[in-house]
N, C-alpha and C positions, 0 to 999 in steps of 0.2 A: 372700370365701370361694371357694377353688378348687373348680371343678366341671367335670365333663365331661358332655356330653349326646349320646346316640346318636339317630340318626334314620335313616329309610329302610326300616324293616321293613315287612312286609306279606305278602300272599298271592300266591304264585307257583305255577305249574305245574312239575311235575318236568321237569328238563332245561333250565329257563330260568335266567337270571342275575339278580342283584340286587346293588346297591351300597349299603352302609351308610356313614353318615358319623358322625364323632366330632368335636364342636366343644367348645371350651373357654370357660369364663368365669372371670374372677378371676385368670387367669394367661396367659402367652404360650405357646401350645401348642408352638410350634416349638423351644422350649428343652428339651422333654421327650420321652423315649421314650414310645411308646404301645403298649399291648397290647390285643388283641381276645380275648374269651372268650365262651363260650356255655354255657347250661344248659338241657338238655331235661328235660321232666317226669320225675320219678323218678330222675334221674341227677345226678351231681356236676358242678359247673362245670368245664369243661375249657378249657385255653389253646389258642388257634388260631394266632395270629400276633403278631409284634411288629415295631416299626420304631424304630431309634435316633433320637435327636433331630435329627440332620442327614440322616437317611434313608439313610445309607451302609450300614447293617447291618439285615438283616431275617432273621427266623427263622419257621419254620412247623412246625406239628404234622404228623405223618405222615398224619393223617386228612384233611387239607385241602391238603397240598402238591401243587402242580400244578393245583389247581382254584381256590384262593383267592389273591388278590394284595392285599397291603397297600401302600398308598402314602400320601404326604402332600403337601399343598399348603400350605406355610407362609405363603404370601401370603394364603391364605384361612383360616389358622388351623384347618385341618381335616385329619383323617386319615381315609382311606377303607379299606373292606374290600370288594373286588370279588369277588363269589362267582359262580362259573360252574357249569353243569351241576348244579344243585341237585337233591337227592333227599330222600326222606322222612326220612332220618337227619339232615338238616341243620335240620330244624324245631326251633326252640329260641328262647329269649330271648338276644339277643346284647348283650354289654357291652363297652364300652371302658374303659380305665383308664390312669392316669398315676402315675408314682412321685413321691415327694416330692423326690428329688434330681434336679436338672437336668443337662443336658449330658453324658449318658452316651453314650460312643462305641459301646457294644454294648447289646443288649437281650436279655432272657430271657423265655420264655413260662412264667412261674411266678407264680402269684397273689401269693405273698409279696413279690414285688418291687414291687407296686403299692399305692398308698395312696388314690388318689382314683378312685372308681367312679361310673359313671352308673347311671341307673335301668333301663336296658336298652330294647331295641326288639325286638319279637317278629317272628319269621319263621315263616310257615306254608307248607308245601309240599304241594300237592295232587297226587295221582297221576292 
């Protein structure tokens, strides 16, 4: 069964950086686009960034563009979300997700595009 698993969350101070990882089981991650999303308490889940299967296309939400970077290491079957200059508004549960269809040259930050979701990893930002 295809699954994605997030890791790397934790408690950081405002202004610090953190890198989240998304690993896959049951399928080869490098064949698939990956999206990162987050959901803060009381808020809807929002799309943050995505990367195409070959890594040639990335997209970012306005809220994180310039601060967050998505990358992938296909040799490690892992996609990363590098988060810089974190603030209290970044505190949330972060999710990665993969679509059912592989080999997409482009990616979209839209939840409807993704079929396989992880359980999430929590990021807490202290001031």
